[in-house]
Each structure stands twice: as structure tokens, then as C-alpha cells.
C-alpha positions as CSV (number, residue, x, y, z in Angstrom):
1,X,5.5,-11.2,5.0
2,X,2.8,-9.9,2.7
3,X,-0.5,-8.1,3.3
4,X,-3.7,-9.8,2.0
5,X,-7.4,-9.5,2.5
6,X,-7.2,-12.1,5.4
7,X,-4.3,-10.3,7.1
8,X,-0.5,-10.5,7.0
9,X,0.9,-13.8,5.7
10,X,4.2,-15.6,5.7
11,X,5.1,-19.1,4.6
12,X,4.2,-20.7,7.9
13,X,0.9,-18.9,8.4
14,X,-0.2,-19.6,4.8
15,X,0.6,-23.3,5.0
16,X,-1.1,-23.7,8.4
17,X,-4.3,-22.1,7.0
18,X,-4.3,-24.2,3.9
19,X,-3.7,-27.4,5.9
20,X,-6.7,-26.5,8.1
21,X,-8.8,-25.9,5.0
22,X,-8.0,-29.3,3.5
23,X,-8.4,-31.2,6.8
24,X,-11.9,-29.7,7.2
25,X,-12.8,-30.4,3.6
26,X,-11.6,-33.9,3.1
27,X,-11.7,-36.6,5.7
28,X,-9.0,-38.6,3.9
29,X,-6.6,-35.7,3.6
30,X,-3.1,-36.6,4.8
31,X,-0.6,-34.0,5.7
32,X,3.1,-34.6,4.7
33,X,5.2,-33.5,7.7
34,X,8.4,-32.0,6.3
35,X,10.7,-34.4,8.2
36,X,13.0,-35.3,6.7
37,X,11.4,-33.7,3.6
38,X,7.9,-33.2,2.1
39,X,8.8,-35.0,-1.2
40,X,7.5,-32.1,-3.2
41,X,4.0,-32.1,-1.8
42,X,2.5,-30.6,1.4
43,X,-0.3,-33.2,1.6
44,X,-2.6,-35.5,-0.4
45,X,-6.2,-36.7,-0.5
46,X,-6.4,-40.4,-0.7
47,X,-8.6,-41.8,-3.5
48,X,-9.3,-38.3,-4.9
49,X,-6.0,-37.9,-6.7
50,X,-5.3,-34.5,-5.2
51,X,-2.0,-33.3,-3.9
52,X,-1.1,-29.7,-2.8
53,X,2.0,-27.7,-2.5
54,X,2.0,-24.2,-0.8
55,X,4.0,-21.2,-1.5
56,X,3.8,-17.7,0.0
57,X,6.3,-15.0,-1.0
58,X,8.5,-13.7,1.8
59,X,8.1,-10.1,0.6
60,X,5.9,-7.8,-1.5
61,X,7.7,-8.6,-4.8
62,X,7.1,-6.8,-8.1
63,X,5.3,-8.8,-10.7
64,X,8.4,-10.0,-12.5
65,X,10.1,-11.2,-9.4
66,X,7.1,-12.9,-8.0
67,X,6.5,-14.8,-11.3
68,X,10.1,-15.9,-11.3
69,X,10.0,-17.2,-7.8
70,X,6.7,-19.1,-8.4
71,X,8.0,-20.7,-11.6
72,X,11.2,-21.7,-9.7
73,X,9.1,-23.2,-6.9
74,X,6.8,-25.2,-9.3
75,X,9.8,-26.5,-11.2
76,X,11.7,-27.6,-8.1
77,X,8.8,-29.4,-6.5
78,X,7.4,-31.0,-9.7
79,X,10.9,-32.4,-10.4
80,X,10.6,-34.2,-6.9
81,X,7.8,-36.4,-8.3
82,X,10.3,-38.4,-10.3
83,X,13.2,-37.9,-7.9
84,X,11.3,-39.4,-5.0
85,X,9.0,-41.7,-7.0
86,X,9.5,-44.8,-4.9
87,X,8.8,-43.0,-1.6
88,X,5.8,-41.2,-3.0
89,X,4.3,-44.4,-4.4
90,X,4.5,-46.0,-0.9
91,X,2.7,-43.0,0.6
92,X,0.0,-42.9,-2.0
93,X,-0.8,-46.6,-2.2
94,X,-3.3,-47.2,-5.0
95,X,-4.0,-43.5,-5.4
96,X,-2.9,-41.8,-8.7
97,X,-2.2,-38.1,-8.7
98,X,-4.6,-36.4,-11.0
99,X,-4.4,-32.8,-9.7
100,X,-1.1,-31.3,-8.4
101,X,-2.3,-27.9,-6.9
102,X,0.1,-25.0,-6.4
103,X,-1.5,-23.0,-3.6
104,X,-0.3,-19.4,-3.4
105,X,-2.0,-16.2,-2.1
106,X,-1.6,-14.4,-5.4
107,X,0.1,-14.6,-8.8
108,X,1.1,-11.8,-11.0
109,X,1.4,-13.2,-14.6
110,X,-0.9,-15.5,-16.5
111,X,2.2,-17.1,-18.1
112,X,2.4,-19.2,-15.0
113,X,-0.4,-21.4,-16.6
114,X,1.9,-21.9,-19.7
115,X,4.6,-23.1,-17.4
116,X,2.2,-25.5,-15.7
117,X,1.2,-27.0,-19.1
118,X,4.8,-27.5,-20.0
119,X,5.6,-29.3,-16.7
120,X,2.5,-31.5,-17.1
121,X,3.9,-32.8,-20.4
122,X,7.3,-33.5,-18.7
123,X,5.7,-35.4,-15.8
124,X,3.4,-37.5,-18.2
125,X,6.4,-38.3,-20.4
126,X,8.2,-40.0,-17.5
127,X,5.5,-42.8,-17.2
128,X,5.4,-42.7,-13.4
129,X,3.0,-45.4,-12.0
130,X,1.3,-43.0,-9.5
131,X,0.6,-40.3,-12.1
132,X,-2.9,-40.3,-13.7
133,X,-3.2,-40.2,-17.5
134,X,-5.2,-36.9,-17.1
135,X,-2.6,-35.3,-14.7
136,X,-3.0,-31.6,-14.3
137,X,-1.0,-28.8,-12.6
138,X,-3.4,-26.2,-11.2
139,X,-2.7,-22.8,-9.7
140,X,-5.0,-21.8,-6.8
141,X,-4.9,-18.3,-5.3
142,X,-6.4,-17.0,-2.1
143,X,-9.8,-16.6,-3.8
144,X,-10.3,-20.4,-3.8
145,X,-10.0,-20.6,-0.1
146,X,-11.0,-17.2,1.4
147,X,-14.5,-18.3,2.6
148,X,-13.1,-21.4,4.4
149,X,-10.2,-19.3,5.9
150,X,-12.7,-16.7,7.2
151,X,-14.6,-19.5,8.9
152,X,-11.5,-20.9,10.5
153,X,-10.5,-17.4,11.8
154,X,-14.0,-16.9,13.3
155,X,-13.8,-20.4,15.0
156,X,-10.3,-19.4,16.4
157,X,-11.8,-16.2,17.9
158,X,-10.1,-13.8,15.5
159,X,-11.9,-10.6,14.6
160,X,-12.6,-10.3,10.9
161,X,-11.5,-7.1,9.2
162,X,-13.1,-6.2,5.9
163,X,-11.5,-2.7,5.5
164,X,-8.8,-2.1,2.9
165,X,-6.3,-4.9,3.4
166,X,-3.2,-2.9,2.6
167,X,-2.3,-0.6,5.5
168,X,0.0,2.0,4.2
169,X,3.3,1.6,5.9
170,X,4.5,4.5,8.0
171,X,7.4,6.0,6.1
172,X,10.7,6.7,7.8
173,X,11.0,10.2,9.1
174,X,13.2,12.9,7.5
175,X,13.9,16.4,8.5
176,X,14.0,18.7,5.5
177,X,13.6,22.5,5.4
178,X,9.8,22.3,4.9
179,X,9.3,19.9,7.8
180,X,11.7,21.9,10.0
181,X,9.8,25.1,9.3
182,X,6.4,23.4,9.9
183,X,7.6,22.3,13.3
184,X,9.0,25.7,14.2
185,X,5.9,27.7,13.0
186,X,3.4,25.5,14.7
187,X,5.3,25.3,18.0
188,X,5.7,29.1,17.9
189,X,1.9,29.4,18.2
190,X,2.0,26.9,21.1
191,X,4.6,29.0,22.9
192,X,2.4,31.8,24.2
193,X,1.5,31.9,27.9
194,X,-1.0,34.6,28.8
195,X,-0.4,36.3,25.4
196,X,3.3,36.4,26.0
197,X,5.7,34.6,23.7
198,X,8.3,32.5,25.5
199,X,11.4,31.7,23.4
200,X,12.6,29.1,25.9
201,X,9.2,27.3,25.6
202,X,9.4,27.5,21.8
203,X,12.9,26.0,21.7
204,X,11.8,23.2,24.1
205,X,8.8,22.4,22.0
206,X,10.9,22.2,18.8
207,X,13.4,20.0,20.6
208,X,10.8,17.5,21.9
209,X,8.9,17.5,18.6
210,X,12.0,16.6,16.6
211,X,13.1,14.0,19.1
212,X,9.7,12.3,19.1
213,X,9.6,12.5,15.3
214,X,13.0,11.1,14.6
215,X,13.7,8.7,17.5
216,X,10.1,7.5,18.0
217,X,10.1,5.7,14.6
218,X,12.3,2.9,16.0
219,X,9.3,1.2,17.6
220,X,7.6,1.0,14.2
221,X,10.7,-0.8,12.8
222,X,10.7,-3.2,15.7
223,X,7.0,-3.9,15.3
224,X,7.3,-4.5,11.6
225,X,10.1,-7.0,12.0
226,X,8.9,-8.8,15.1
227,X,5.1,-8.7,14.9
228,X,3.7,-7.9,11.4
229,X,0.1,-8.6,12.4
230,X,0.3,-6.2,15.3
231,X,2.0,-3.6,13.1
232,X,-0.8,-4.0,10.6
233,X,-3.5,-3.4,13.2
234,X,-1.8,-0.3,14.7
235,X,-1.2,1.3,11.3
236,X,-4.8,0.7,10.3
237,X,-6.0,2.6,13.4
238,X,-3.5,5.4,12.6
239,X,-4.5,5.6,8.9
240,X,-8.2,5.8,9.7
241,X,-7.7,8.3,12.5
242,X,-5.5,10.5,10.4
243,X,-8.3,11.1,8.0
244,X,-10.2,12.9,10.8
245,X,-7.4,15.2,12.0
246,X,-7.4,17.9,9.3
247,X,-11.2,18.5,9.6
248,X,-10.9,18.5,13.4
249,X,-8.1,21.1,13.3
250,X,-10.1,23.4,10.9
251,X,-13.1,23.5,13.3
252,X,-11.2,23.5,16.6
253,X,-12.2,26.4,18.9
254,X,-9.8,25.7,21.8
255,X,-6.2,26.5,22.3
256,X,-3.4,24.8,20.3
257,X,-2.2,22.8,23.3
258,X,-5.8,21.7,24.0
259,X,-6.0,20.4,20.4
260,X,-2.8,18.4,20.9
261,X,-4.1,17.0,24.2
262,X,-7.4,16.1,22.5
263,X,-5.7,14.3,19.6
264,X,-3.4,12.4,22.0
265,X,-6.2,11.2,24.1
266,X,-8.4,10.2,21.1
267,X,-5.6,8.2,19.4
268,X,-4.8,6.3,22.6
269,X,-8.5,5.7,23.0
270,X,-8.7,4.2,19.5
271,X,-5.9,1.8,20.3
272,X,-7.5,0.8,23.6
273,X,-10.7,-0.2,21.8
274,X,-8.8,-2.9,19.9
275,X,-8.3,-5.8,22.3
276,X,-5.8,-7.4,20.0
277,X,-3.6,-4.3,20.3
278,X,-4.0,-3.9,24.1
279,X,-3.4,-7.6,24.7
280,X,-0.2,-7.5,22.6
281,X,1.7,-4.4,23.5
282,X,2.4,-2.5,26.8
283,X,0.6,0.8,27.2
284,X,3.8,2.8,27.4
285,X,4.6,1.7,23.9
286,X,1.2,3.1,22.7
287,X,2.1,6.4,24.3
288,X,5.5,6.5,22.5
289,X,3.7,5.7,19.2
290,X,1.2,8.4,19.8
291,X,3.9,11.0,20.6
292,X,5.7,10.0,17.4
293,X,2.5,10.4,15.3
294,X,1.6,13.8,16.8
295,X,5.2,15.0,16.0
296,X,4.8,13.6,12.5
297,X,1.5,15.3,11.9
298,X,3.0,18.6,13.1
299,X,5.8,18.2,10.6
300,X,3.8,16.9,7.7
301,X,0.8,19.2,8.1
302,X,-2.3,16.9,8.6
303,X,-2.4,18.7,12.0
304,X,-3.0,22.4,11.4
305,X,-2.3,24.7,14.4
306,X,-3.6,28.2,14.1
307,X,-3.7,31.0,16.7
């Protein structure tokens, strides 16, 4: 799963979107169902000489790794042109392949074009009947299709999001001396009732804060694994809301506990304004997420609590 300007993508989502784009764009586009195999192409446009092959990385790879995997994918599927030549010729009929398009959300090294030129020469040297004399291997990234994909998303009723497409992942919690001290210092201020400090309340606040901070992270791990798109939406709400917390804390005129109640209610309210979130996750989970984030902000200092 990777994050992009059109939202999180995996291999299935990316291929589905590209299939939709080509079906809308070309009336003679034919999808190649991968059963028993796609013969090295995802689909073809009859009489236009266009075939496509999709690839979406499964993770956010570094530039070198992404380049290696894309080169490997191109090589593997281009080699299928000769391996499955008889079957491909039957599917294509009189159509000759002029453009074999490698469709990937992004590529990291321009050397991929050098690899494409080398593979073009190899294909042409084999004299395949269904390969045009001007055969080319092209690399298309998301930019070639973003407008069409946005239109498809709108037709499907999806809300478009033009904010920064990379929601910073919530890091795993850790209790070090600084965070432990922050929790204790801030909860001490919360532990006064009628100007009287209550040690038992302080200890209870510390215990609950650390529990929510450490144990509450599990829900983020589950979300990231099971529903990346929902994770992305929730984290964006949190990231945007976090920017407001420090200023709100500096100008707060109420009690520390009233501040925490205010932040809790406002964050849950932000979640509830996003119908995708509320339709996808039970309210109790949003409460758990909110508790974790308040504990995190107490430990990490975006939330300043003063007496």
C-alpha cells in the first residue's frame, strides 16, 4: 500500500482504476482477465496498437528498491510477448502492438527509460508477427491519468481530497524519561481539587494516561493493516487538528481538565464530520483513538497544561 495524491493504492486498486480509465477512453479496449494468466498484458485497444501492463508497489520503497522492482516487472512481462506469442496473436487478430505501456503510480529513476529502450530492441529482434516496426515501450505515471481518475472517483460518489496526500503515520509510542516526566508534571496540575493536591488522583491520572498512550496504539496498527484508506482519513484529521492544539492551550482560560474535555469533544466532532469515517468505524473506536491521542499529546507536549 502506498499513499498518493488520489489516496492510498495497492495493486488491485491501481489496476481497477486504470482499467476504468481505458474502458471510458477507448470503446475497443479489451481487458485481459488474469485467468489462467494475463499473457504479460492487462488489456489492449484493438486497431490502435496499444497494450497496457499495470504495476503498483506494495510498500513505500526507497528509490533504488522501487527501480529494481519496476525493471524486474518490465523484463518479466516483456519476455511473455515471445513466450506466449501464439496466444497473443489470436487475441490481437490483425492488430499489431505499437505501444506497450507500463502504468505505474510513480517511478524513481530516469534510467527506467534506458531499460525500456533496451527491451524494445530485444522485442524487435525476435521478428514477432504482432509487433509493429515502430514498437515502443512507454512508462506512464499517475500524472497521465489523474484527471480521469478524479472524474471516476466523483462519479462513484467519493469525496475528493486535495490536501497534502501524505498523511504522516502515527509513530509507535515509547515511554522515555522525558515523556514520563511530561505525563507526571501535567497530571500533577490536574490533581488539585478545591486547591488541594490529591496524590491518589495524580497516580490514577498517570496510570490512565500511560495505559491509553501505550495500549491505545493497537487500534492504529489494526487500521493500517486492515483498512489503509480509513487509516489515511483518520490520520489526516488528527494531523490537521494537532496544529491547532498548541495555540489553544496557550490561550486557554479554563481549568486543565476543562481543556482536556474540550479537546476530546472537538476531536470526536472532527471525526463525526467525515461521513466516510463514521460509516466505516464504530463510535467506541473513535473514543479509544481520541483517548490515545490526548495521552500522546500530554506526553509529547503539543498539549501544554499550565496552572
